[in-house]
C-alpha positions in Angstrom: -29.7 2.5 -12.2 -28.9 5.8 -9.9 -27.2 5.1 -6.1 -28.2 8.5 -4.9 -28.9 8.7 -0.5 -25.9 7.8 1.4 -26.7 5.0 2.4 -27.3 3.7 -0.4 -23.9 4.5 -2.2 -22.6 3.4 1.8 -23.7 -0.4 0.3 -22.6 0.4 -3.3 -19.1 0.5 -1.6 -19.2 -1.9 1.0 -20.3 -4.2 -1.9 -17.5 -3.1 -4.3 -15.1 -3.9 -1.2 -16.4 -6.9 -0.3 -16.4 -8.4 -3.8 -13.1 -7.5 -4.4 -11.8 -8.8 -1.3 -13.3 -12.5 -2.1 -11.9 -12.1 -5.9 -8.6 -11.8 -4.0 -9.5 -15.2 -2.9 -9.3 -13.9 1.2 -12.6 -14.9 1.4 -11.2 -17.9 3.6 -9.3 -19.1 5.5 -7.0 -20.5 2.7 -7.1 -17.9 0.7 -5.5 -15.6 3.1 -3.0 -18.3 3.9 -2.5 -18.8 0.2 -1.8 -15.0 0.1 0.0 -15.0 2.9 2.6 -16.7 1.5 3.8 -14.7 -0.8 5.9 -12.1 1.7 6.8 -14.5 3.4 8.6 -16.6 0.5 9.9 -12.8 -0.2 11.1 -12.6 3.7 12.9 -15.9 3.2 14.4 -15.3 -0.5 15.5 -11.9 1.5 16.6 -12.9 4.7 19.2 -15.8 3.1 20.9 -13.8 0.7 21.2 -11.1 2.8 21.4 -11.4 6.5 25.7 -11.9 6.6 25.4 -8.6 5.6 23.0 -6.6 7.6 22.5 -8.3 10.5 25.6 -6.4 11.8 24.9 -3.6 10.8 21.5 -3.9 11.3 19.9 -4.6 15.2 16.9 -6.9 14.9 16.9 -7.3 11.0 14.4 -9.7 10.8 11.9 -7.7 12.4 13.3 -5.0 9.9 12.6 -7.0 6.6 9.3 -8.0 7.7 8.1 -5.1 8.1 9.7 -3.7 5.4 7.9 -6.4 2.7 4.6 -6.5 4.2 4.0 -2.2 3.9 5.7 -2.2 0.3 3.4 -5.5 -0.3 0.4 -3.2 0.2 1.8 -0.1 -1.6 3.1 -2.5 -5.2 -0.6 -4.2 -4.4 -2.9 -1.6 -3.5 -2.1 0.6 -6.7 -1.2 -1.9 -9.4 -5.6 -3.2 -8.0 -6.7 1.0 -8.4 -4.8 1.2 -11.5 -6.7 -1.5 -13.1 -10.0 -1.7 -11.4 -11.5 0.8 -13.7 -11.6 -1.8 -16.9 -12.3 -4.7 -14.7 -15.0 -3.2 -13.3 -16.4 -2.1 -17.1 -19.8 -3.7 -16.8 -20.1 -2.1 -13.3 -19.7 1.3 -14.6 -21.7 0.7 -17.3 -24.8 -0.3 -15.7 -24.8 2.1 -12.5 -24.9 5.9 -12.0 -22.4 5.8 -8.5 -19.2 8.2 -8.3 -16.9 6.3 -10.1 -14.2 6.8 -7.5 -16.0 4.2 -5.2 -14.2 1.6 -8.0 -10.7 2.8 -7.0 -11.2 3.3 -3.4 -13.2 -0.2 -3.5 -10.7 -2.1 -4.2 -7.4 -0.3 -2.6 -9.8 -1.6 0.7 -10.4 -4.1 -0.5 -6.4 -5.2 -0.4 -6.3 -2.5 2.8 -8.7 -5.6 4.9 -5.8 -7.8 3.2 -2.5 -5.6 4.7 -4.5 -5.2 8.5 -4.4 -9.3 8.6 -1.2 -9.7 7.4 -0.6 -6.6 10.6 -1.7 -9.7 13.1 0.5 -11.6 11.6 3.0 -9.4 11.6 3.3 -8.4 15.0 2.5 -12.0 16.7 5.5 -12.5 14.8 7.5 -9.9 16.4 6.6 -10.9 19.6 8.2 -14.3 18.6 11.5 -12.5 17.7 11.5 -10.8 20.9 10.4 -7.2 20.0 8.6 -5.9 22.7 5.5 -3.4 22.4 5.5 -0.4 23.4 3.2 3.3 22.8 4.5 4.0 19.9 2.2 0.8 18.7 -0.9 2.9 18.7 0.6 5.1 16.3 0.9 2.1 12.8 -2.9 2.8 12.5 -2.0 6.5 11.5 1.4 5.6 9.9 -0.7 2.8 7.2 -3.0 5.4 7.1 0.0 8.5 5.2 0.7 4.9 3.5 -3.0 4.1 2.1 -3.2 8.3 1.3 -0.3 7.3 -1.0 -1.3 5.2 -2.8 -5.0 6.0 -3.4 -3.6 9.6 -4.8 -1.4 7.6 -7.0 -4.2 4.9 -8.3 -6.8 6.9 -8.9 -4.6 9.1 -11.6 -3.6 5.5 -12.8 -6.7 4.1 -13.5 -8.1 6.5 -15.0 -5.2 6.9 -17.5 -4.9 3.2 -17.6 -8.4 3.3 -19.5 -6.9 5.2 -22.5 -3.1 3.8 -22.0 -4.1 -0.7 -22.4 -0.2 -1.1 -21.2 0.2 1.1 -18.4 -0.1 -1.9 -16.2 3.6 -3.4 -17.6 5.3 0.6 -18.0 3.3 0.1 -14.3 5.5 -2.7 -13.1 8.1 -1.9 -14.5 8.2 1.3 -12.3 7.0 -0.4 -9.0 10.1 -3.0 -9.8 12.6 -0.1 -9.7 11.2 1.4 -6.7 11.5 -1.4 -5.3 15.3 -1.1 -5.1 15.0 2.6 -4.4 12.8 1.9 -1.0 14.9 0.8 2.3 12.5 -3.2 2.0 15.2 -5.8 2.3 17.7 -2.2 4.0 18.2 0.3 5.8 18.8 4.2 5.2 21.7 4.0 7.6 23.9 1.5 5.5 23.7 2.6 1.4 26.4 5.3 0.7 25.6 9.6 0.2 24.6 8.9 -3.2 21.8 6.8 -2.8 20.5 8.0 0.9 20.0 11.4 -1.2 17.6 9.5 -3.3 15.8 7.5 -0.2 15.5 10.8 1.8 13.0 12.0 -1.0 11.2 9.0 -1.3 8.0 9.1 0.5 7.6 5.4 0.9 10.6 5.2 2.3 10.1 8.0 4.7 6.9 6.0 5.9 8.8 2.6 6.2 11.7 3.6 8.4 8.9 5.9 11.0 7.5 2.5 11.5 9.7 0.5 12.2 11.1 3.5 14.5 7.7 3.2 16.2 6.9 -1.1 16.3 10.5 -1.5 17.1 12.5 1.0 18.6 10.4 1.0 21.2 10.5 5.3 20.8 9.2 7.2 18.1 10.8 10.2 17.7 8.6 12.5 14.9 11.4 14.1 12.2 10.1 16.6 10.0 10.4 13.9 7.5 7.1 12.0 8.3 5.0 15.4 9.2 5.8 16.9 6.3 5.1 13.4 3.9 1.8 13.1 5.9 0.8 16.3 5.4 2.2 15.6 1.8 0.2 12.7 1.4 -3.3 13.9 2.3 -2.5 16.9 -0.3 -1.3 15.2 -3.3 -4.5 12.5 -3.0 -6.7 14.8 -2.1 -5.6 17.2 -5.8 -5.4 13.5 -7.2 -9.2 11.9 -6.0 -9.4 15.6 -7.9 -8.3 15.1 -10.6 -10.5 12.2 -10.7 -13.6 13.2 -10.8 -12.6 15.8 -14.1 -10.9 12.9 -15.6 -13.3 10.7 -15.0 -15.4 12.1 -16.8 -17.3 9.8 -20.1 -15.4 7.1 -18.9 -18.2 4.7 -19.7 -17.7 5.9 -23.3 -14.7 4.7 -22.6 -14.4 1.5 -21.6 
């Protein structure tokens, strides 16, 4: 069965996104609350472990930690969901003719819907913590879009590779574990040594998290060259990855 018109393609994309969202137990308030417990649990552990060390060095450490956890959770969940999406939707791919990229992008979109709900809760929590809203909060959608582009670009390539390399999800899980410590989630770049700071400087997710903290907590956003570079690079990387996905996914039905 072919899905050709723009309207039909949008309907299919929304159906895939909605189905994925519900499969992630987000279709009900109770399901979302259970998902929200994960970042809250991680926050509680990291805050208890590092607050003595970090609180004197990082103003409003609780708010910084919350932002880092929410953004890391999106990146980790979105890339993992996107990577396994083709295998999970093998039956649909075999039955319908439509752009295969919809499967990956709808998986990212479903995680994004949860992420936006988490941001709504996070902003309310930040108000309780004494963070005052400012005009720089209006930059949040752009910063979220940069992270979405990074996640979609990575997931597009990984999803095709995961069709042939069945253990790739385990490998990616290990890489994410190491990447977590190279990303300023429970710390900031200013409190680590010079060598570690250089590694963090080339981490695009670290730049996005730092820029988000500056926009949300700092009250005055200073557009450093790094965030502009990462934003442009994320857009180019995403476009290149989607184009590569179109080439690599030819004949994917037979390989699933």
